[in-house]
C-alpha positions as CSV (number, residue, x, y, z in Angstrom):
1,M,-67.0,155.8,59.5
2,N,-63.5,156.4,58.1
3,F,-60.5,155.4,59.8
4,I,-56.8,156.8,58.8
5,V,-54.1,154.7,60.0
6,F,-50.3,155.0,60.2
7,P,-47.8,152.0,60.3
8,G,-45.1,151.5,62.9
9,Q,-41.5,150.2,63.3
10,G,-41.1,147.1,61.5
11,S,-42.7,148.2,58.2
12,Q,-39.2,150.2,57.0
13,K,-37.3,149.4,53.8
14,I,-35.1,150.9,51.5
15,G,-36.6,153.0,49.0
16,M,-39.7,154.1,50.8
17,G,-41.0,157.5,50.1
18,K,-38.7,158.1,46.8
19,K,-41.6,157.8,44.2
20,L,-43.4,160.1,46.2
21,S,-41.3,162.6,46.3
22,E,-40.1,162.4,42.7
23,N,-43.7,162.6,41.7
24,F,-45.6,165.1,44.2
25,P,-44.2,168.4,45.3
26,E,-46.2,168.1,48.3
27,A,-44.1,164.8,49.5
28,K,-40.6,166.0,48.9
29,E,-41.6,169.3,51.2
30,V,-42.2,166.7,53.8
31,F,-38.8,164.9,53.2
32,D,-37.1,168.2,53.2
33,E,-38.4,169.2,56.3
34,V,-37.7,166.5,58.0
35,N,-33.9,166.2,56.7
36,D,-33.7,170.2,58.0
37,A,-35.3,169.6,61.5
38,L,-32.8,166.8,62.1
39,N,-29.7,168.6,60.3
40,L,-29.0,164.6,58.8
41,N,-30.0,163.7,55.3
42,L,-32.2,160.9,56.5
43,T,-33.7,160.4,52.7
44,K,-30.1,159.7,51.5
45,I,-30.0,156.9,54.5
46,M,-33.8,155.8,53.5
47,W,-33.2,155.8,49.2
48,E,-29.4,154.5,48.8
49,G,-28.5,153.1,52.5
50,S,-28.6,149.5,53.4
51,D,-31.0,147.2,55.6
52,S,-29.2,147.5,58.6
53,E,-29.1,151.3,58.4
54,I,-32.8,151.9,57.9
55,S,-33.2,149.3,60.4
56,L,-31.8,151.5,63.4
57,T,-34.6,152.7,65.3
58,T,-33.1,156.4,65.3
59,N,-33.6,156.2,61.6
60,A,-36.5,153.8,61.0
61,Q,-38.9,155.8,63.1
62,P,-38.7,159.6,62.2
63,A,-38.5,158.1,58.2
64,L,-41.6,156.1,58.6
65,M,-43.1,159.2,59.8
66,A,-42.3,161.2,57.3
67,C,-43.5,158.6,54.9
68,G,-46.7,158.4,56.7
69,V,-47.6,162.4,56.4
70,A,-45.8,162.6,52.8
71,A,-48.5,160.1,52.0
72,Y,-51.4,161.7,54.1
73,R,-50.4,165.3,51.8
74,V,-50.6,163.9,48.5
75,L,-54.0,162.1,49.1
76,S,-55.3,165.4,50.9
77,K,-54.4,167.2,47.7
78,L,-55.4,164.6,45.5
79,E,-58.7,164.5,47.1
80,N,-58.8,168.1,47.8
81,K,-60.0,167.4,51.1
82,N,-58.6,168.2,54.7
83,L,-59.0,165.5,57.6
84,K,-62.2,166.1,59.0
85,Q,-63.2,165.8,55.4
86,L,-61.0,162.6,54.8
87,A,-61.3,160.4,58.3
88,D,-63.3,160.5,61.4
89,F,-60.7,159.2,63.5
90,T,-56.8,158.7,63.3
91,C,-54.7,156.6,64.8
92,G,-51.1,154.9,64.3
93,H,-49.0,151.7,65.8
94,S,-47.0,152.3,68.1
95,L,-44.6,155.5,66.4
96,G,-47.3,155.8,64.0
97,E,-49.4,157.7,66.6
98,Y,-46.8,160.3,66.4
99,T,-47.7,160.5,62.5
100,A,-51.4,160.2,63.4
101,M,-51.1,163.1,65.7
102,T,-49.0,165.4,62.9
103,V,-51.6,165.0,60.4
104,A,-53.9,166.0,63.0
105,K,-52.3,169.0,64.1
106,V,-51.5,168.2,67.7
107,F,-47.6,169.5,67.1
108,S,-46.0,170.3,64.1
109,L,-43.8,168.0,61.5
110,K,-40.5,169.5,62.7
111,E,-41.4,168.6,66.2
112,C,-42.4,165.1,65.4
113,A,-39.1,164.5,63.5
114,I,-37.0,165.8,66.6
115,L,-39.4,163.8,68.8
116,L,-39.1,160.5,67.0
117,R,-35.0,161.0,66.6
118,L,-35.1,161.2,70.4
119,R,-37.5,158.2,70.7
120,G,-35.1,156.2,68.7
121,E,-32.4,157.1,71.2
122,A,-33.6,156.8,74.0
123,M,-35.4,153.5,73.5
124,Q,-32.1,152.0,71.6
125,Q,-30.1,153.7,74.6
126,A,-32.7,152.0,77.2
127,V,-31.1,148.3,77.4
128,P,-27.5,146.8,76.4
129,V,-27.4,145.3,73.6
130,G,-28.1,141.4,74.2
131,K,-30.0,142.1,77.3
132,G,-33.4,141.9,75.9
133,A,-35.3,140.5,73.1
134,M,-39.0,140.6,71.4
135,A,-41.0,137.3,70.3
136,A,-43.7,136.8,68.3
137,L,-46.6,134.1,69.3
138,I,-49.1,133.0,66.2
139,G,-51.9,131.1,66.8
140,I,-53.0,132.0,70.7
141,S,-55.4,134.3,72.6
142,I,-54.6,136.9,74.6
143,N,-55.2,134.9,77.8
144,Q,-53.4,132.4,76.7
145,T,-50.2,134.8,76.3
146,I,-50.6,135.9,80.0
147,E,-50.9,132.8,81.5
148,I,-47.2,132.1,79.6
149,I,-45.5,135.0,80.3
150,E,-46.7,134.9,84.5
151,K,-44.5,131.5,84.1
152,A,-41.5,133.0,81.9
153,Q,-41.1,136.0,84.5
154,I,-38.9,133.8,87.1
155,H,-36.6,134.6,84.4
156,G,-37.0,138.3,84.3
157,I,-39.5,140.5,82.9
158,C,-41.7,139.8,80.1
159,D,-44.1,141.8,79.1
160,I,-47.0,141.8,76.2
161,G,-45.4,144.5,73.8
162,N,-48.1,144.2,71.0
163,D,-51.3,142.8,71.3
164,N,-52.0,143.1,67.7
165,A,-54.7,141.0,66.4
166,D,-56.6,137.9,67.0
167,G,-54.1,135.2,67.5
168,Q,-50.8,137.7,67.2
169,V,-49.4,138.5,70.0
170,V,-45.1,140.2,70.7
171,I,-44.3,139.8,73.7
172,S,-41.0,141.7,74.9
173,G,-38.4,141.7,78.1
174,D,-35.0,140.3,79.3
175,V,-33.8,138.1,77.0
176,E,-33.8,134.7,79.0
177,A,-37.4,135.5,80.2
178,V,-38.3,135.7,76.5
179,E,-36.7,132.4,75.3
180,N,-38.3,130.5,78.2
181,A,-41.5,132.2,77.3
182,I,-41.4,130.5,73.5
183,E,-40.0,127.1,75.2
184,I,-43.6,127.5,76.9
185,A,-45.5,128.2,73.8
186,K,-44.0,125.6,71.8
187,N,-44.6,123.1,74.7
188,N,-48.5,124.1,75.0
189,S,-49.0,124.0,71.0
190,V,-49.2,127.4,69.9
191,K,-48.7,127.5,66.3
192,R,-45.4,129.8,66.1
193,A,-43.1,131.3,68.4
194,I,-40.3,133.0,67.2
195,L,-37.6,135.9,68.1
196,L,-38.0,139.2,66.3
197,P,-34.7,140.4,65.0
198,V,-35.3,143.7,66.7
199,S,-32.6,146.2,68.2
200,A,-34.2,146.4,71.8
201,P,-37.5,144.9,73.8
202,F,-39.7,147.6,73.0
203,H,-43.0,148.6,75.0
204,C,-42.1,146.7,78.1
205,R,-41.0,147.7,81.6
206,L,-37.3,147.7,80.2
207,M,-38.0,150.9,78.0
208,E,-38.4,152.8,81.8
209,P,-35.3,155.0,80.9
210,A,-36.6,155.9,77.6
211,R,-40.2,156.7,79.4
212,V,-38.6,159.3,81.7
213,I,-36.5,160.7,78.6
214,M,-39.9,161.6,76.8
215,E,-41.7,162.3,79.6
216,K,-39.5,165.2,79.9
217,A,-39.2,166.2,76.4
218,L,-43.4,165.8,75.9
219,N,-44.2,167.9,79.2
220,N,-41.7,170.8,77.1
221,L,-43.9,170.8,74.1
222,E,-47.3,172.4,73.7
223,F,-49.8,170.1,72.3
224,N,-53.0,171.2,70.5
225,E,-56.3,169.9,70.3
226,P,-56.6,167.5,67.1
227,L,-58.2,167.7,64.1
228,V,-60.2,164.6,64.7
229,P,-60.0,162.5,67.7
230,I,-56.8,160.5,68.4
231,V,-57.7,156.4,68.9
232,S,-54.5,155.2,71.7
233,N,-52.6,152.7,71.9
234,I,-52.4,152.8,75.4
235,T,-56.5,152.9,76.0
236,A,-57.7,151.5,72.6
237,L,-60.4,154.9,73.2
238,S,-60.5,158.1,71.2
239,H,-59.1,161.1,72.8
240,T,-59.0,165.0,71.7
241,D,-57.8,166.4,75.3
242,P,-54.3,167.6,74.3
243,S,-53.2,166.5,78.1
244,I,-54.6,162.9,78.1
245,L,-52.9,162.9,74.3
246,R,-49.4,163.7,76.0
247,K,-50.2,161.3,79.0
248,N,-50.6,158.5,76.2
249,L,-47.6,159.1,74.1
250,I,-45.6,159.0,77.7
251,D,-47.0,156.0,79.2
252,Q,-46.9,154.4,75.4
253,V,-43.1,153.8,75.8
254,T,-43.7,151.2,78.1
255,G,-47.0,150.2,77.5
256,T,-48.5,147.5,75.4
257,V,-49.9,148.4,72.2
258,R,-53.4,147.6,72.0
259,W,-53.8,147.2,68.2
260,R,-56.7,144.2,68.7
261,E,-58.9,146.3,70.5
262,T,-58.3,149.5,68.3
263,M,-59.7,147.9,65.8
264,E,-62.5,146.4,67.9
265,F,-63.0,149.9,68.7
266,A,-63.3,150.7,65.2
267,K,-65.9,147.9,64.3
268,N,-67.9,149.3,67.5
269,Q,-68.1,152.6,65.7
270,G,-69.5,151.3,62.5
271,V,-66.4,151.7,60.7
272,K,-66.6,151.2,56.9
273,K,-63.3,152.4,55.4
274,I,-60.0,151.9,57.1
275,T,-57.1,154.0,54.8
276,E,-53.2,153.2,55.7
277,L,-50.7,155.6,54.5
278,G,-47.0,155.2,54.6
279,S,-44.6,152.2,54.0
280,G,-46.3,148.9,53.8
281,K,-49.8,147.1,54.2
282,V,-49.6,145.6,57.5
283,L,-52.4,147.4,59.2
284,T,-54.8,147.1,56.6
285,G,-54.2,143.2,56.6
286,I,-55.4,143.2,60.1
287,A,-58.3,145.3,59.6
288,K,-59.6,142.9,56.7
289,R,-59.2,140.1,59.3
290,M,-60.7,141.6,62.1
291,V,-63.5,143.9,60.9
292,K,-66.3,142.5,58.7
293,D,-67.4,144.0,55.2
294,I,-64.6,146.7,55.9
295,S,-63.0,148.8,52.6
296,S,-59.7,149.0,53.2
297,V,-57.1,150.9,50.9
298,S,-53.5,151.7,51.6
299,F,-51.4,154.7,49.6
300,E,-47.4,153.6,49.8
301,N,-46.6,154.8,46.0
302,P,-47.9,157.1,42.7
303,D,-49.4,153.8,41.7
304,D,-51.8,153.5,44.7
305,F,-53.0,156.8,43.6
306,D,-53.5,156.2,40.4
307,A,-55.6,153.4,40.8
308,Y,-57.5,154.5,43.5
309,L,-58.5,157.9,41.6
């Protein structure tokens, strides 16, 4: 039982995908197509820009998707296997779910690039700068987190943005409420509670304006049945029905990324191998901690492919 997973925002960095593009024509085709779809030299930003440029949500989301799709196409070519032969399920963290749907042919690479550029703009504009915040709580259970945010909500919206792993939760909402939650956490001996350097409070109710925009865009797009089941961020279950896949992406804008439960789903399915494609190794790191006796591998650069093959 194999899973292929794709990273989310936070894994971006200058130079990502450049060596793949230089060494594999399959990867170069992906980056060229994304540039054309957006009518933007995104790869120039990815490879020659600044950290602040690549971290802009509007750039980071399509850039990370492009890296994930490029890595998948290289792996598929080198292994001479299609997605059905490489994986039993696929999924991604937040925007990574769009990447998963692209390689599973739910929609095209061009359509995904345009969707993610729109998603980034909508999420960035949903909340005025300085009004929202996100914070990571380390060494805490999900039940403890719920208790803390219930107390903090007297200061505004405070939701669980990412339930990432055992003892690792990200909260999101109004800055006053999030800061209050940090103080409550510290007073309750939580190992670590820190504000994150993000441009908006993702995956919380403050993202409702972005959800409305994405609902309209996604309802105007034809969804195909995926080549392999997609494990949803919102349900932490696998789905193949195109109407459900669409609804999951809409709900994902304001909903919690249930990655801890996604890994529990993988464990219950008897997963033996998790392959992370794209920038970074965050998701394979979580998998190693949560799923016993799992084989995990990440592909980001040509050296990763050389070492594996």
